[in-house]
DRENVEXBA-208855 format. One record per residue (C-alpha): x, y, z; residue in three letters. Coordinates in steps of 0.02 Angstrom, whole numbers. Example, Ala and Ser with C-alpha at 12.3 -4.5 7.8 and 13.67 -1.06 7.14 Angstrom:
! residues 2
{px: 615 py: -225 pz: 390 type: ALA}
{px: 684 py: -53 pz: 357 type: SER}
This chain:
! residues 147
{px: -422 py: -561 pz: -17 type: MET}
{px: -215 py: -523 pz: -27 type: VAL}
{px: -91 py: -581 pz: -181 type: SER}
{px: 97 py: -571 pz: -185 type: PHE}
{px: 231 py: -615 pz: -311 type: GLY}
{px: 400 py: -600 pz: -314 type: ASP}
{px: 551 py: -677 pz: -446 type: ALA}
{px: 734 py: -721 pz: -417 type: HIS}
{px: 870 py: -745 pz: -526 type: PHE}
{px: 1021 py: -827 pz: -524 type: VAL}
{px: 1184 py: -840 pz: -645 type: LYS}
{px: 1181 py: -1007 pz: -737 type: VAL}
{px: 1275 py: -1117 pz: -869 type: PRO}
{px: 1231 py: -1071 pz: -1041 type: GLN}
{px: 1176 py: -1243 pz: -1102 type: SER}
{px: 1028 py: -1282 pz: -955 type: TRP}
{px: 881 py: -1274 pz: -1001 type: ASN}
{px: 719 py: -1245 pz: -873 type: ALA}
{px: 711 py: -1438 pz: -841 type: ARG}
{px: 895 py: -1416 pz: -782 type: GLU}
{px: 876 py: -1264 pz: -664 type: PHE}
{px: 709 py: -1326 pz: -600 type: ALA}
{px: 788 py: -1515 pz: -561 type: SER}
{px: 945 py: -1418 pz: -454 type: THR}
{px: 853 py: -1292 pz: -367 type: ALA}
{px: 718 py: -1406 pz: -316 type: LEU}
{px: 829 py: -1553 pz: -275 type: GLY}
{px: 1003 py: -1483 pz: -174 type: ASN}
{px: 837 py: -1381 pz: -42 type: THR}
{px: 943 py: -1373 pz: 103 type: PRO}
{px: 894 py: -1508 pz: 250 type: MET}
{px: 854 py: -1356 pz: 370 type: TRP}
{px: 723 py: -1293 pz: 260 type: LEU}
{px: 672 py: -1463 pz: 235 type: LEU}
{px: 658 py: -1494 pz: 427 type: ASN}
{px: 586 py: -1310 pz: 434 type: LEU}
{px: 435 py: -1389 pz: 293 type: LEU}
{px: 392 py: -1545 pz: 405 type: LYS}
{px: 350 py: -1407 pz: 556 type: ILE}
{px: 260 py: -1296 pz: 449 type: ARG}
{px: 166 py: -1458 pz: 389 type: ASP}
{px: 121 py: -1494 pz: 547 type: ARG}
{px: 56 py: -1346 pz: 595 type: ILE}
{px: -48 py: -1289 pz: 454 type: VAL}
{px: -98 py: -1469 pz: 412 type: GLY}
{px: -250 py: -1438 pz: 562 type: LYS}
{px: -284 py: -1296 pz: 479 type: LEU}
{px: -331 py: -1366 pz: 300 type: GLY}
{px: -196 py: -1298 pz: 218 type: PHE}
{px: -93 py: -1421 pz: 94 type: ALA}
{px: 52 py: -1519 pz: 148 type: THR}
{px: 161 py: -1595 pz: 65 type: GLN}
{px: 159 py: -1781 pz: -6 type: ASP}
{px: 321 py: -1820 pz: 41 type: ARG}
{px: 399 py: -1699 pz: 165 type: PRO}
{px: 574 py: -1661 pz: 133 type: GLY}
{px: 619 py: -1802 pz: 1 type: ALA}
{px: 731 py: -1767 pz: -149 type: ARG}
{px: 709 py: -1866 pz: -261 type: ASP}
{px: 567 py: -1855 pz: -357 type: PHE}
{px: 517 py: -1853 pz: -543 type: HIS}
{px: 494 py: -1703 pz: -643 type: LEU}
{px: 336 py: -1705 pz: -770 type: ALA}
{px: 160 py: -1672 pz: -759 type: VAL}
{px: 43 py: -1719 pz: -610 type: GLY}
{px: 191 py: -1766 pz: -512 type: GLU}
{px: 249 py: -1675 pz: -349 type: THR}
{px: 423 py: -1606 pz: -254 type: ALA}
{px: 397 py: -1532 pz: -99 type: GLY}
{px: 229 py: -1427 pz: -100 type: PRO}
{px: 234 py: -1419 pz: -297 type: PHE}
{px: 127 py: -1510 pz: -404 type: ARG}
{px: 182 py: -1494 pz: -590 type: PHE}
{px: 80 py: -1428 pz: -721 type: THR}
{px: 196 py: -1386 pz: -860 type: GLU}
{px: 352 py: -1456 pz: -894 type: VAL}
{px: 455 py: -1430 pz: -1035 type: SER}
{px: 649 py: -1362 pz: -1095 type: GLU}
{px: 555 py: -1175 pz: -1092 type: THR}
{px: 455 py: -1198 pz: -931 type: VAL}
{px: 446 py: -1297 pz: -781 type: VAL}
{px: 267 py: -1239 pz: -692 type: ARG}
{px: 182 py: -1287 pz: -542 type: GLY}
{px: 114 py: -1240 pz: -373 type: GLY}
{px: -46 py: -1298 pz: -271 type: SER}
{px: -212 py: -1223 pz: -195 type: GLN}
{px: -298 py: -1301 pz: -53 type: ASP}
{px: -467 py: -1215 pz: 52 type: THR}
{px: -341 py: -1041 pz: 93 type: HIS}
{px: -199 py: -1016 pz: -20 type: ILE}
{px: -155 py: -1046 pz: -213 type: ALA}
{px: -1 py: -1029 pz: -282 type: PHE}
{px: 110 py: -1066 pz: -436 type: GLU}
{px: 282 py: -1030 pz: -469 type: SER}
{px: 380 py: -1067 pz: -637 type: SER}
{px: 536 py: -1093 pz: -700 type: PHE}
{px: 643 py: -1020 pz: -821 type: TYR}
{px: 814 py: -982 pz: -884 type: ILE}
{px: 818 py: -800 pz: -960 type: ALA}
{px: 960 py: -712 pz: -1067 type: THR}
{px: 1051 py: -557 pz: -1080 type: SER}
{px: 1205 py: -507 pz: -1137 type: THR}
{px: 1301 py: -533 pz: -981 type: GLU}
{px: 1228 py: -715 pz: -1003 type: GLY}
{px: 1093 py: -863 pz: -942 type: SER}
{px: 990 py: -824 pz: -776 type: TYR}
{px: 890 py: -961 pz: -689 type: GLY}
{px: 727 py: -871 pz: -620 type: VAL}
{px: 622 py: -914 pz: -524 type: LEU}
{px: 448 py: -806 pz: -509 type: ALA}
{px: 313 py: -859 pz: -389 type: THR}
{px: 131 py: -784 pz: -370 type: GLN}
{px: 6 py: -827 pz: -243 type: ALA}
{px: -171 py: -758 pz: -173 type: ARG}
{px: -280 py: -813 pz: -40 type: SER}
{px: -449 py: -881 pz: -34 type: LEU}
{px: -519 py: -841 pz: 131 type: ASP}
{px: -462 py: -722 pz: 293 type: ARG}
{px: -356 py: -867 pz: 347 type: LEU}
{px: -269 py: -862 pz: 198 type: GLY}
{px: -250 py: -691 pz: 191 type: SER}
{px: -158 py: -679 pz: 376 type: LEU}
{px: -59 py: -829 pz: 318 type: TYR}
{px: 9 py: -772 pz: 165 type: LEU}
{px: 66 py: -586 pz: 262 type: ALA}
{px: 148 py: -695 pz: 389 type: LEU}
{px: 267 py: -800 pz: 296 type: ILE}
{px: 293 py: -703 pz: 104 type: TRP}
{px: 442 py: -589 pz: 226 type: PRO}
{px: 506 py: -735 pz: 246 type: GLY}
{px: 468 py: -823 pz: 87 type: HIS}
{px: 562 py: -682 pz: -24 type: LYS}
{px: 705 py: -693 pz: 100 type: ALA}
{px: 731 py: -879 pz: 84 type: LEU}
{px: 703 py: -898 pz: -128 type: MET}
{px: 857 py: -794 pz: -153 type: GLY}
{px: 973 py: -905 pz: -47 type: ARG}
{px: 901 py: -1068 pz: -108 type: ILE}
{px: 945 py: -1028 pz: -277 type: LEU}
{px: 1099 py: -954 pz: -228 type: GLN}
{px: 1130 py: -1143 pz: -145 type: HIS}
{px: 1079 py: -1226 pz: -274 type: ALA}
{px: 1170 py: -1133 pz: -405 type: ALA}
{px: 1343 py: -1178 pz: -504 type: PRO}
{px: 1486 py: -1125 pz: -420 type: LYS}
{px: 1575 py: -1093 pz: -562 type: LYS}
{px: 1518 py: -1035 pz: -739 type: ILE}
């Protein structure tokens, strides 16, 4: 089995907390990506991978047990918003939080994924390069233009 992990960050206003960062990032996902996820769900859903309850939905409630795209939220606070999913092939968890430095505040999206079987290993090996390339762009798309 395989495991992958990464973290991406973007500068955010100092007033933001994890809830605001997660809401902004998830609520501003580009339409082209939402459409790509719909296609993904049609293909891999037939192989037993989890699909989204409401593919393409940008309206979500940020609360434990609720969903937004592939995330089922397991922890929601001012400090961290955590969620993920597990099916018979893979398990993943992502965390949204704020990190501060002398240069300002940064919204961080950290993801860890692991395969549970051979098909999950193949899937993660195929999609992880795309995941890494897309996540930073998605955060940049959602980030405020002026801070």
